[in-house]
C-alpha positions in Angstrom: 31.4 51.2 99.1 29.1 53.7 97.7 25.9 52.4 95.8 25.4 54.0 92.8 22.8 53.7 89.4 24.1 52.4 86.2 23.4 55.7 84.6 25.7 57.5 87.4 28.2 55.5 86.7 28.4 55.8 82.7 28.6 59.9 83.7 31.3 59.3 86.4 33.1 57.5 83.8 32.7 59.9 80.7 33.5 62.8 83.5 36.9 61.1 85.3 38.2 60.0 81.5 37.3 63.4 80.2 39.4 65.4 83.6 42.3 63.5 82.9 42.8 63.6 79.1 41.8 66.6 77.6 42.0 64.2 73.6 38.6 62.5 74.9 35.7 64.3 73.7 32.2 63.9 73.2 29.9 63.5 70.3 26.2 62.8 69.2 22.6 63.2 69.5 21.3 65.5 72.1 24.4 64.3 74.2 24.4 67.8 75.8 20.2 67.2 76.9 21.5 63.4 77.9 18.4 61.7 77.2 19.6 58.8 79.0 21.1 61.0 81.2 24.5 59.2 81.3 26.0 62.2 79.3 23.9 64.8 81.5 25.6 67.8 82.5 29.2 67.1 80.9 28.5 70.2 78.7 28.2 72.6 81.1 31.6 71.4 82.1 34.0 70.8 79.4 32.3 73.2 76.9 31.3 73.8 73.2 34.5 72.0 71.6 34.2 68.9 73.6 31.0 68.3 74.0 29.4 68.4 70.6 25.3 67.4 69.3 25.8 66.8 65.9 22.8 66.7 63.8 20.2 63.3 62.9 22.9 62.0 60.6 23.9 58.6 61.7 26.4 58.2 59.0 27.7 61.4 59.4 28.4 61.5 63.0 30.3 57.8 62.8 32.4 59.0 59.9 32.9 62.0 62.1 34.5 59.8 64.9 36.6 57.8 62.5 38.2 61.3 61.3 38.6 62.6 64.4 40.3 58.9 66.2 42.4 58.7 63.1 44.2 62.0 63.9 44.6 62.1 67.5 41.6 62.4 69.7 39.7 60.0 71.7 36.0 60.5 70.4 33.0 59.3 72.4 30.3 59.3 70.1 26.5 58.3 71.4 24.1 57.1 68.6 21.4 56.3 71.5 20.2 53.1 70.2 21.8 50.3 68.9 19.6 49.7 65.8 21.0 53.2 64.4 24.1 52.1 64.6 22.6 50.1 61.0 22.5 53.6 59.8 26.2 54.5 60.7 27.3 50.8 59.2 29.6 51.7 56.5 31.6 53.9 58.5 32.1 51.5 61.6 32.2 48.5 59.4 34.8 49.6 56.7 36.9 52.5 58.0 36.5 52.4 61.6 37.3 48.5 62.0 40.0 48.3 59.0 41.8 51.8 58.9 44.4 50.5 60.8 44.8 47.6 58.6 45.3 49.2 55.8 47.1 51.9 56.7 49.7 49.1 58.0 49.5 50.3 61.3 50.4 53.7 60.5 47.3 55.6 62.6 45.0 54.2 65.9 41.6 54.6 65.9 40.7 55.1 69.9 36.8 55.5 69.1 34.1 54.5 70.9 30.4 54.5 69.9 28.6 53.7 72.9 24.6 53.1 72.3 21.0 51.3 74.2 21.1 47.9 73.4 18.0 45.5 73.7 14.6 45.0 75.3 12.7 45.8 78.3 11.5 49.4 77.6 8.8 48.3 74.8 9.9 50.9 72.4 9.3 48.5 69.3 11.6 46.9 66.8 13.7 50.0 65.6 14.4 50.6 69.2 14.8 47.4 70.7 16.9 45.0 68.9 20.1 43.0 70.2 22.6 43.9 68.0 25.9 43.2 69.2 26.4 39.4 66.8 26.7 42.0 63.7 30.0 43.8 65.3 31.2 40.7 66.4 31.3 39.3 63.1 33.6 42.2 62.4 38.4 42.3 62.4 39.0 44.7 64.5 36.3 45.8 66.3 36.0 45.1 70.1 32.2 44.4 71.7 31.4 45.0 75.4 28.2 44.7 76.7 28.2 44.9 80.5 25.8 44.1 83.3 26.0 45.6 86.4 27.2 49.6 87.8 30.4 48.1 88.8 31.3 46.6 85.5 30.1 49.3 83.2 32.1 52.2 85.2 35.5 49.8 84.5 34.8 48.7 81.3 33.7 52.5 80.0 37.2 53.9 81.0 39.0 50.8 79.4 37.1 50.9 76.1 38.2 55.0 75.9 41.7 54.2 77.1 41.9 51.5 74.0 43.8 51.8 70.6 40.9 49.7 68.8 37.1 50.4 67.9 34.5 49.6 70.2 31.5 49.6 70.8 29.9 49.7 73.7 26.6 48.6 74.5 24.3 49.4 77.8 21.2 47.3 78.0 18.4 49.8 78.0 16.8 48.0 80.4 19.8 48.6 83.3 19.9 51.9 83.9 18.1 52.2 86.6 20.1 49.3 88.4 21.8 50.1 91.2 25.1 48.8 92.7 28.2 48.9 94.5 30.4 51.1 92.5 33.8 52.3 94.5 34.8 56.3 94.4 38.5 55.7 94.1 39.8 55.0 90.8 39.7 51.1 88.9 39.3 50.0 85.3 38.3 46.2 84.4 40.2 44.5 81.2 38.4 44.2 77.8 38.4 40.2 77.7 37.4 39.2 80.8 34.8 37.7 82.6 33.7 36.8 86.1 32.0 34.7 88.0 28.9 36.1 89.1 28.0 32.8 90.8 29.9 29.9 91.7 28.6 26.0 91.2 29.2 22.5 89.8 26.7 21.2 88.6 26.2 23.6 85.2 28.0 26.8 83.5 25.7 29.3 82.4 27.1 32.3 80.3 25.2 35.6 79.1 26.5 39.3 79.0 24.0 42.4 79.7 20.1 41.5 81.1 20.5 38.3 80.8 23.1 37.7 83.3 20.3 38.7 86.0 18.1 36.6 84.4 20.5 33.9 84.4 21.1 34.3 88.0 16.9 34.2 88.8 17.4 31.3 86.9 20.3 29.7 89.5 18.1 30.7 92.6 15.0 28.4 91.6 17.7 25.5 90.2 19.3 25.4 93.9 15.9 24.7 95.2 16.1 21.5 93.1 19.0 20.8 94.1 21.0 21.5 91.0 24.2 24.5 91.7 24.6 26.6 88.6 27.6 28.4 87.6 27.0 32.0 86.6 29.7 33.2 84.0 29.1 37.2 83.3 31.5 38.2 79.4 31.3 41.9 79.9 33.0 42.0 76.8 31.2 39.9 73.7 35.0 40.7 71.5 36.9 39.5 72.2 35.7 37.1 74.8 36.7 34.7 77.7 36.8 31.1 76.4 39.8 30.5 79.1 37.7 32.0 81.8 33.9 29.5 80.3 36.7 26.4 79.6 37.9 26.0 82.7 34.1 26.1 84.7 32.7 23.8 81.6 36.0 21.3 82.7 34.7 21.6 86.4 30.8 21.6 84.9 30.2 19.1 82.1 27.5 21.3 81.1 26.9 24.5 79.5 24.3 27.0 78.6 24.5 29.7 76.7 21.7 32.2 77.4 21.8 36.0 74.8 19.3 37.9 73.8 20.0 38.2 70.3 18.9 36.0 67.1 20.0 32.2 67.5 21.6 32.2 63.9 24.9 33.5 64.0 24.3 34.7 67.5 26.6 35.2 70.3 25.5 31.7 72.3 25.6 29.8 68.7 29.1 31.4 68.7 29.8 30.6 72.9 28.0 26.9 71.7 30.5 26.2 69.4 33.5 26.9 70.9 33.0 24.9 74.1 32.0 22.4 71.4 35.0 22.6 69.9 37.4 22.8 72.5 35.7 21.1 75.0 34.5 18.5 73.8 36.0 16.0 76.3 34.7 17.8 79.8 31.0 17.8 78.2 28.7 15.7 79.9 25.6 16.5 77.6 25.3 18.4 74.4 26.0 22.2 74.8 22.7 24.3 74.9 21.7 27.8 73.3 19.0 29.9 75.2 17.9 32.7 72.5 15.2 35.1 71.1 12.6 34.0 68.8 13.7 34.4 65.3 10.9 37.6 64.9 10.9 41.3 64.8 10.9 42.5 68.4 7.2 43.5 69.2 6.1 46.3 70.8 3.6 45.1 73.0 5.3 44.6 76.4 3.5 40.8 76.6 4.8 40.1 72.9 8.0 42.0 73.7 8.6 39.1 76.7 7.2 36.1 75.0 10.5 36.6 71.8 13.4 37.0 74.7 14.7 34.5 76.8 13.6 34.2 79.8 14.7 32.7 83.6 11.8 29.8 83.2 13.5 29.4 79.4 17.4 29.6 81.2 15.8 26.9 83.5 14.4 24.2 81.0 17.8 24.6 79.3 20.0 24.0 82.6 17.9 20.8 83.5 17.7 19.3 79.8 21.8 19.4 80.1 21.0 17.3 83.1 19.5 15.0 82.2 20.3 14.4 78.7 
């Protein structure tokens, strides 16, 4: 099977979907240039009407995407950085996320907001926040965060075909990662997690870059005789509760790892659900591993100190076995 970069997998997904469906359009800031390379070269094939460079006005671009989706197109709105979604918040929360309900189902909103999310490049607070919990909290918004080239291609294709708004978060640190990506057609269904490593002693759930940190932690834990199961949730909303609870029923222990803040973060949602629905399976209290609740520093050393590390995951996993 061919090995491709995460960015190349994004470009393949976009190209294939735009070739297969003329209602799919791409719009956003510098999408012709392709600052993150995933949209580079698409304008040459699809032209001005389907690859649209927009003004630097995130609220206007997000709103244009809503209008396009409501009137029959399938727009992909590339707003570059996750934190730029804050500038588009009204259109996403009050329009994209509610219009289908407010119109009594008379319209659909097949709309993808695609951004770079998270830390790892020392881009400073304005470009490095993990914004996904805000959108997990919005009704009728789906939230996706892949961790591998295979998953990003399959999930992006599924998101473009979905009739609901999707916030699609590519982790800033994973663009150059390589992995196996088949040339033949496939999708990865939204809402389905994946066991990246089977184990029997403790369940560790994560998404995006944190999956790779969790796998590193699992390799270290194995040397100490601890067999960790790593679940990549892939979709944060709806997330795969069934897969996680089945794993916890086997291991009896649970660690939730997320790059966002611990307060109302994704890790808090996962841990609360396991405590509520899987209490009888647990041999120890669930543990959360999250970023420290501070602005993301520009300094590489300080940024590294703020976000979860494999060592933090190891400590949390060992704590569940010590309880």
